[in-house]
C-alpha positions as CSV (number, residue, x, y, z in Angstrom):
1,M,-19.7,-33.8,-57.6
2,S,-17.2,-36.7,-57.4
3,Y,-16.3,-38.3,-54.1
4,A,-12.7,-36.9,-54.3
5,S,-13.9,-33.3,-55.0
6,S,-16.6,-33.6,-52.3
7,G,-13.9,-34.8,-49.8
8,L,-11.8,-31.8,-50.7
9,Y,-14.8,-29.6,-50.3
10,I,-15.5,-31.0,-46.8
11,Y,-11.8,-30.5,-45.9
12,K,-11.8,-26.9,-47.0
13,G,-15.1,-26.4,-45.1
14,Y,-13.6,-27.7,-41.8
15,L,-10.5,-25.6,-42.4
16,L,-12.7,-22.5,-42.8
17,D,-14.5,-23.4,-39.6
18,N,-11.2,-23.5,-37.6
19,V,-10.0,-20.2,-39.2
20,F,-13.4,-18.7,-38.2
21,K,-12.8,-19.7,-34.5
22,F,-9.4,-18.0,-34.7
23,Y,-11.1,-14.9,-36.1
24,V,-13.5,-14.9,-33.1
25,L,-10.5,-15.0,-30.7
26,A,-8.7,-12.3,-32.6
27,C,-11.8,-10.0,-32.5
28,F,-12.2,-10.6,-28.8
29,Y,-8.7,-10.3,-27.5
30,T,-6.5,-8.3,-29.9
31,P,-7.7,-4.9,-28.6
32,F,-6.2,-5.8,-25.2
33,L,-3.2,-7.6,-26.5
34,S,-2.2,-4.7,-28.8
35,S,-2.2,-2.4,-25.7
36,I,0.4,-4.5,-23.9
37,I,2.4,-6.0,-26.8
38,P,4.1,-3.2,-28.8
39,I,4.4,-5.3,-32.0
40,P,3.1,-3.8,-35.3
41,G,0.3,-5.8,-36.8
42,V,-1.3,-7.3,-33.6
43,N,-4.3,-4.9,-33.8
44,I,-5.0,-5.7,-37.5
45,L,-4.7,-9.5,-37.1
46,D,-8.5,-9.9,-37.1
47,D,-8.7,-7.7,-40.3
48,A,-6.3,-9.9,-42.1
49,V,-8.1,-13.1,-41.1
50,F,-11.5,-11.7,-42.0
51,F,-10.7,-10.6,-45.5
52,L,-8.9,-13.9,-46.1
53,M,-12.0,-15.8,-45.0
54,L,-14.2,-13.5,-47.1
55,G,-12.2,-14.1,-50.2
56,V,-12.3,-17.9,-49.7
57,C,-16.1,-17.8,-49.0
58,L,-16.8,-15.8,-52.2
59,L,-14.9,-18.4,-54.2
60,Q,-16.7,-21.3,-52.5
61,F,-20.1,-19.7,-52.4
62,K,-21.4,-21.8,-55.4
63,H,-21.1,-25.0,-53.3
64,R,-23.7,-23.7,-50.8
65,I,-27.5,-23.8,-50.8
66,V,-28.3,-20.5,-49.1
67,E,-31.5,-18.6,-48.6
68,F,-30.8,-15.1,-47.4
69,D,-33.3,-12.9,-45.7
70,L,-33.1,-9.9,-48.1
71,I,-32.9,-7.4,-45.3
72,L,-29.3,-8.6,-44.8
73,L,-28.3,-7.2,-48.1
74,C,-29.6,-3.6,-47.4
75,I,-26.8,-2.3,-45.3
76,P,-24.0,-3.7,-47.5
77,A,-25.8,-2.2,-50.5
78,L,-25.8,1.2,-48.8
79,I,-22.1,0.8,-48.0
80,V,-21.3,0.1,-51.7
81,F,-23.3,3.1,-52.8
82,S,-21.5,5.2,-50.2
83,I,-18.1,4.0,-51.4
84,L,-19.0,5.3,-54.9
85,I,-20.0,8.7,-53.5
86,A,-16.8,8.9,-51.4
87,Y,-14.7,8.2,-54.5
88,F,-16.3,11.0,-56.5
89,E,-16.1,13.4,-53.5
90,G,-12.4,13.0,-53.3
91,V,-12.0,10.7,-50.3
92,S,-8.7,8.9,-50.7
93,I,-8.8,5.2,-51.6
94,T,-6.7,4.5,-48.6
95,V,-9.2,6.1,-46.3
96,I,-12.1,4.3,-48.0
97,I,-10.3,0.9,-47.4
98,L,-9.5,1.7,-43.8
99,S,-13.1,2.8,-43.2
100,L,-14.3,-0.4,-44.8
101,K,-12.0,-2.4,-42.5
102,N,-13.7,-0.8,-39.5
103,I,-17.1,-2.0,-40.5
104,K,-16.1,-5.4,-42.0
105,N,-18.5,-7.3,-39.8
106,L,-21.4,-5.9,-41.9
107,F,-20.4,-8.6,-44.4
108,L,-20.1,-11.4,-41.8
109,F,-23.2,-13.1,-43.1
110,I,-21.3,-14.2,-46.2
111,V,-18.8,-16.1,-44.0
112,L,-21.5,-17.5,-41.7
113,A,-23.3,-18.9,-44.8
114,C,-20.1,-20.9,-45.8
115,L,-19.4,-22.5,-42.4
116,L,-20.0,-26.2,-42.0
117,Q,-20.6,-26.0,-38.3
118,N,-22.8,-24.0,-36.0
119,H,-20.4,-22.0,-33.8
120,M,-23.0,-20.5,-31.5
121,D,-21.7,-22.4,-28.4
122,F,-18.1,-21.4,-29.1
123,V,-19.0,-17.7,-29.4
124,K,-21.2,-17.8,-26.2
125,R,-18.5,-19.5,-24.3
126,H,-15.9,-16.9,-25.2
127,I,-18.3,-14.1,-24.4
128,L,-18.6,-15.4,-20.9
129,I,-14.8,-15.9,-20.7
130,L,-14.3,-12.3,-21.9
131,L,-16.6,-11.0,-19.2
132,V,-15.4,-13.2,-16.4
133,A,-11.6,-12.7,-17.1
134,S,-12.2,-8.9,-17.2
135,V,-13.3,-8.7,-13.6
136,P,-9.9,-9.5,-11.8
137,L,-8.1,-7.6,-14.5
138,A,-10.3,-4.5,-13.9
139,L,-9.5,-4.8,-10.2
140,F,-5.8,-4.7,-11.1
141,Q,-6.3,-1.8,-13.5
142,F,-8.2,0.2,-10.8
143,F,-5.0,0.4,-8.8
144,T,-2.6,0.8,-11.7
145,V,-4.1,3.0,-14.5
146,S,-4.5,6.8,-14.3
147,H,-7.8,7.1,-16.1
148,Q,-11.1,5.4,-15.3
149,D,-11.9,4.8,-19.0
150,D,-8.9,2.4,-19.0
151,I,-10.5,0.1,-16.4
152,T,-11.9,-2.1,-19.1
153,G,-10.6,-5.6,-18.4
154,L,-9.9,-7.3,-21.7
155,F,-11.6,-4.7,-23.8
156,G,-8.6,-2.5,-24.4
157,P,-8.0,1.2,-23.5
158,K,-10.9,3.7,-23.5
159,S,-13.5,0.9,-23.9
160,S,-15.4,1.0,-20.6
161,S,-18.8,1.4,-22.3
162,L,-18.1,-1.7,-24.5
163,Y,-17.7,-3.9,-21.5
164,S,-20.9,-2.4,-20.1
165,F,-22.9,-2.9,-23.3
166,L,-21.9,-6.6,-23.6
167,L,-22.6,-7.1,-19.9
168,I,-26.1,-5.7,-20.2
169,A,-26.9,-7.9,-23.3
170,Y,-25.6,-11.0,-21.5
171,V,-27.3,-10.5,-18.2
172,T,-30.6,-9.3,-19.5
173,T,-30.8,-12.3,-21.9
174,F,-29.9,-14.6,-19.0
175,I,-32.7,-13.1,-16.8
176,V,-35.4,-13.3,-19.5
177,E,-34.5,-16.8,-20.4
178,K,-33.9,-18.3,-16.9
179,G,-35.2,-15.8,-14.4
180,F,-33.7,-13.4,-11.8
181,Y,-32.8,-16.1,-9.3
182,S,-30.7,-18.0,-11.8
183,V,-28.2,-15.1,-12.3
184,G,-26.3,-16.0,-9.1
185,W,-22.6,-15.2,-9.3
186,R,-23.0,-13.4,-12.6
187,W,-24.0,-10.3,-10.6
188,L,-20.2,-10.0,-9.8
189,L,-19.7,-9.1,-13.5
190,F,-20.9,-5.6,-12.6
191,I,-17.8,-5.0,-10.5
192,P,-15.8,-3.3,-13.4
193,V,-18.8,-1.0,-14.0
194,F,-18.5,0.3,-10.4
195,L,-14.8,0.8,-10.9
196,N,-14.8,2.6,-14.2
197,E,-17.8,4.8,-13.4
198,T,-19.9,3.9,-16.5
199,K,-23.0,5.5,-15.1
200,I,-25.1,4.7,-18.1
201,T,-25.1,1.0,-17.2
202,F,-27.2,1.5,-14.1
203,V,-29.8,3.5,-16.1
204,L,-29.8,1.3,-19.3
205,F,-29.8,-2.1,-17.6
206,P,-33.3,-1.8,-15.9
207,L,-34.7,-0.1,-19.0
208,M,-33.3,-2.8,-21.3
209,L,-34.5,-5.6,-19.1
210,V,-38.1,-4.3,-18.9
211,A,-38.1,-3.6,-22.7
212,L,-36.9,-7.2,-23.4
213,L,-39.5,-8.6,-21.1
214,I,-42.2,-6.6,-22.9
215,F,-41.0,-7.4,-26.4
216,T,-41.0,-11.1,-25.6
217,M,-44.4,-10.8,-23.8
218,R,-42.9,-12.3,-20.7
219,I,-43.5,-9.3,-18.5
220,K,-45.2,-9.9,-15.1
221,V,-46.3,-7.5,-12.4
222,Y,-43.7,-8.9,-10.0
223,H,-41.0,-8.2,-12.7
224,V,-41.8,-4.5,-12.6
225,I,-42.0,-4.4,-8.8
226,L,-38.7,-6.3,-8.5
227,V,-36.9,-4.1,-11.1
228,L,-38.2,-0.9,-9.3
229,L,-37.2,-2.3,-5.9
230,L,-33.7,-3.3,-7.1
231,S,-33.3,0.1,-8.8
232,V,-34.0,1.9,-5.5
233,I,-31.7,-0.3,-3.5
234,V,-28.9,-0.1,-6.1
235,S,-29.3,3.7,-6.5
236,S,-29.0,4.2,-2.8
237,A,-25.9,2.0,-2.6
238,L,-24.4,3.8,-5.6
239,D,-24.8,7.1,-3.9
240,E,-22.6,5.9,-1.1
241,V,-20.1,4.2,-3.4
242,Y,-19.8,7.2,-5.7
243,Y,-19.5,9.7,-2.9
244,S,-16.7,7.7,-1.3
245,L,-14.8,7.0,-4.5
246,Y,-15.5,10.2,-6.6
247,G,-16.8,12.8,-4.1
248,Y,-20.3,13.1,-5.4
249,P,-23.5,11.0,-5.2
250,F,-24.6,8.9,-8.2
251,S,-28.1,10.7,-8.2
252,D,-26.3,13.8,-9.4
253,V,-26.3,12.4,-12.9
254,F,-30.1,12.8,-13.1
255,D,-29.8,16.6,-12.4
256,S,-31.1,18.6,-15.4
257,A,-28.1,21.0,-15.3
258,Y,-25.7,18.1,-15.3
259,L,-27.5,16.4,-18.2
260,D,-27.6,19.7,-20.2
261,S,-23.9,20.2,-19.7
262,Y,-23.0,16.5,-20.4
263,L,-25.1,16.3,-23.6
264,F,-25.3,19.8,-25.1
265,D,-23.0,22.4,-23.6
266,Y,-19.8,22.8,-25.5
267,T,-17.0,25.3,-24.6
268,E,-13.3,25.2,-25.3
269,M,-12.8,24.2,-21.6
270,H,-14.4,20.8,-22.3
271,K,-12.1,17.9,-22.7
272,D,-14.7,16.2,-24.9
273,V,-17.4,17.4,-27.2
274,P,-20.9,16.6,-25.8
275,R,-22.6,13.9,-27.8
276,F,-25.7,15.9,-28.9
277,F,-23.5,18.9,-29.8
278,R,-21.7,16.6,-32.3
279,L,-25.1,15.8,-33.9
280,H,-25.8,19.5,-34.2
281,V,-22.4,20.1,-35.9
282,A,-22.9,17.2,-38.3
283,Y,-26.4,18.5,-39.4
284,E,-25.0,22.0,-39.8
285,I,-22.3,20.7,-42.1
286,L,-25.0,18.9,-44.2
287,S,-27.3,21.9,-44.2
288,S,-24.6,24.1,-45.6
289,S,-23.8,21.5,-48.4
290,D,-25.6,20.9,-51.6
291,F,-28.9,18.9,-51.7
292,F,-27.2,15.6,-52.8
293,N,-24.8,15.7,-49.9
294,W,-27.6,16.6,-47.5
295,M,-29.4,13.5,-48.7
296,F,-26.5,11.0,-49.0
297,G,-23.5,12.5,-47.2
298,Y,-19.9,12.7,-48.5
299,G,-19.4,8.9,-48.7
300,L,-17.7,6.2,-46.6
301,G,-14.8,7.6,-44.7
302,A,-15.7,11.3,-45.0
303,E,-15.2,11.7,-41.2
304,Y,-12.4,9.1,-40.8
305,V,-9.6,9.9,-38.5
306,G,-6.7,7.6,-38.3
307,D,-2.9,7.2,-37.9
308,G,-2.8,9.5,-34.9
309,G,-4.8,12.1,-36.8
310,D,-2.5,12.1,-39.8
311,R,-4.9,10.4,-42.2
312,L,-8.2,12.2,-42.6
313,G,-11.4,12.0,-44.6
314,V,-12.6,15.1,-46.4
315,I,-14.9,16.3,-43.6
316,A,-12.4,15.3,-40.9
317,Y,-9.8,17.4,-42.7
318,E,-12.1,20.4,-42.4
319,L,-12.5,19.7,-38.7
320,R,-8.7,19.2,-38.1
321,N,-7.3,20.8,-35.0
322,T,-10.7,20.6,-33.3
323,L,-12.0,18.3,-30.6
324,L,-14.6,17.0,-33.1
325,N,-11.9,14.7,-34.4
326,Q,-11.1,13.4,-30.9
327,G,-12.9,11.9,-27.9
328,T,-16.2,10.1,-28.1
329,R,-17.2,9.9,-31.8
330,I,-20.8,8.6,-31.7
331,Q,-22.3,6.5,-34.4
332,L,-25.0,8.9,-35.6
333,F,-22.4,11.7,-36.0
334,Q,-20.5,9.4,-38.4
335,F,-23.6,8.1,-40.2
336,L,-24.8,11.6,-40.9
337,L,-21.5,12.7,-42.5
338,D,-20.9,9.5,-44.4
339,F,-24.5,8.6,-45.5
340,G,-26.4,11.9,-45.2
341,V,-29.9,12.3,-43.8
342,V,-31.7,10.0,-46.2
343,G,-28.9,7.3,-45.9
344,T,-29.0,7.5,-42.1
345,V,-32.8,7.2,-41.9
346,F,-32.6,4.2,-44.3
347,L,-29.9,2.6,-42.2
348,V,-31.7,3.1,-38.9
349,T,-35.0,1.8,-40.5
350,V,-33.2,-1.4,-41.6
351,L,-32.0,-1.9,-38.0
352,L,-35.5,-1.4,-36.7
353,I,-36.9,-3.8,-39.2
354,M,-34.3,-6.4,-38.1
355,L,-35.4,-5.8,-34.5
356,F,-39.0,-6.3,-35.4
357,R,-38.3,-9.5,-37.5
358,I,-36.4,-11.0,-34.6
359,M,-39.2,-10.1,-32.2
360,L,-41.5,-12.4,-34.2
361,K,-39.2,-15.4,-33.9
362,E,-39.0,-18.1,-31.3
363,C,-37.8,-16.9,-27.8
364,N,-34.7,-19.0,-27.6
365,Y,-31.4,-17.8,-26.2
366,E,-29.9,-16.8,-29.5
367,N,-32.9,-14.7,-30.6
368,L,-33.1,-13.1,-27.1
369,F,-29.4,-12.1,-27.3
370,S,-30.0,-10.8,-30.8
371,L,-32.9,-8.6,-29.5
372,S,-30.9,-7.3,-26.6
373,I,-27.7,-6.5,-28.5
374,L,-29.7,-4.9,-31.4
375,M,-31.7,-2.7,-28.9
376,L,-28.3,-1.6,-27.5
377,M,-27.1,-0.9,-31.0
378,V,-30.1,1.4,-31.7
379,F,-29.4,3.2,-28.4
380,S,-25.7,3.5,-29.1
381,L,-26.4,5.6,-32.2
382,V,-26.3,8.6,-29.9
383,Y,-23.9,7.2,-27.3
384,Q,-20.9,5.5,-29.0
385,N,-19.8,3.8,-32.2
386,M,-20.7,0.1,-31.8
387,F,-20.3,-0.5,-35.6
388,F,-16.6,0.4,-35.4
389,T,-15.7,-1.8,-32.4
390,K,-14.3,-5.3,-32.9
391,Q,-15.9,-7.2,-30.0
392,L,-19.4,-5.6,-30.1
393,S,-19.8,-5.3,-33.9
394,F,-18.9,-9.0,-34.2
395,V,-21.3,-10.0,-31.4
396,L,-24.0,-7.8,-32.8
397,F,-23.9,-9.1,-36.4
398,F,-23.1,-12.7,-35.4
399,F,-26.2,-13.0,-33.4
400,V,-28.5,-10.9,-35.5
401,Y,-27.4,-12.6,-38.8
402,S,-27.7,-16.0,-37.2
403,S,-31.3,-15.1,-36.2
404,L,-32.2,-13.8,-39.6
405,M,-30.3,-16.2,-41.9
406,K,-31.8,-19.4,-43.3
407,V,-28.9,-21.7,-44.2
408,R,-28.9,-25.4,-45.3
409,H,-25.4,-26.8,-45.4
410,K,-24.4,-29.8,-47.5
411,R,-23.2,-31.8,-44.5
412,N,-24.0,-35.3,-45.9
413,L,-21.5,-36.7,-48.3
414,R,-24.2,-38.5,-50.2
415,S,-25.8,-35.1,-51.1
416,L,-22.5,-34.1,-52.6
417,N,-22.3,-37.1,-55.0
């Protein structure tokens, strides 16, 4: 490669690095901005930037020396297979493209392989900014919005669990790396969770923390005692807070009748379909289908609902005018209908293999964060749709791919001549 061409290559590389930083900002902040700025296109800014980057990266890929962990290719391969199924099942091309847009970060590893710089510090800094700035904004929202699910800080409407998941990943990673006593002011980041009543946070946080300590073999007896002690103190405090704010104690969420109603019991009086009832419906649909659909689903976008419910996938069309096309649409519900039983088992297995592979790596901050966010991803399969959310899907795959990829960049001009 000539000096002139290598110089152009370096210039394009740094240009791509800066566009990538803009993409990070777009992923993190457009959900909130689109809720307050009524301008068409704000919410798809990150989509436009990503596919622009992806196209450039595919053209420039021959200039990189990249060694991929083959496990990274498994999920994108399933997506491509699912697109073919969707096409032959009659899912419209528009719905397929829109569904692909929602899971674009599955292909993020291609972009990461083509960057000249390591942007880990940039991403970590903006994760902290996103969390910190959400605290005062959540306090303002507490007094101004009509629904608790809209007390989300910078995460956009109806995204309270997204804030909680990122908070859990951030704080558990910080504790495992630096210890309980180093958390300090970061405990204040839990304020929005108190305000928006995301109860799962106070159950999932201690479980995640203990699991991360066990996986990294850093667990000590005093860790268990401290977690149990803090859980008792926080639970008692939450009983008082929840009773004063919402009229019932926090401990009621562990009542078997409450859990049964919350997870399984569906009637027309519900405002939302219980999560496990959705799984039952998805499996019933597959069981009444032919064997191929039972195995591999109806293809990408089969359950897609968009444009205010006007654009529907083939299964979503069958479920039109029902609450199954509204409310909390959990990841496993979508996976089963799009990928079938075999495809879903394959996808979950790949996630677990990723988890295991990262567990075997060095216990640095990046790998610890990857473990934490990936464990949350596995849990969220029956809780919400992390794959389809801008902030969390980016954070998930950025950290996981960074932990699994082996990339050697041509940074030295002499290596380009």
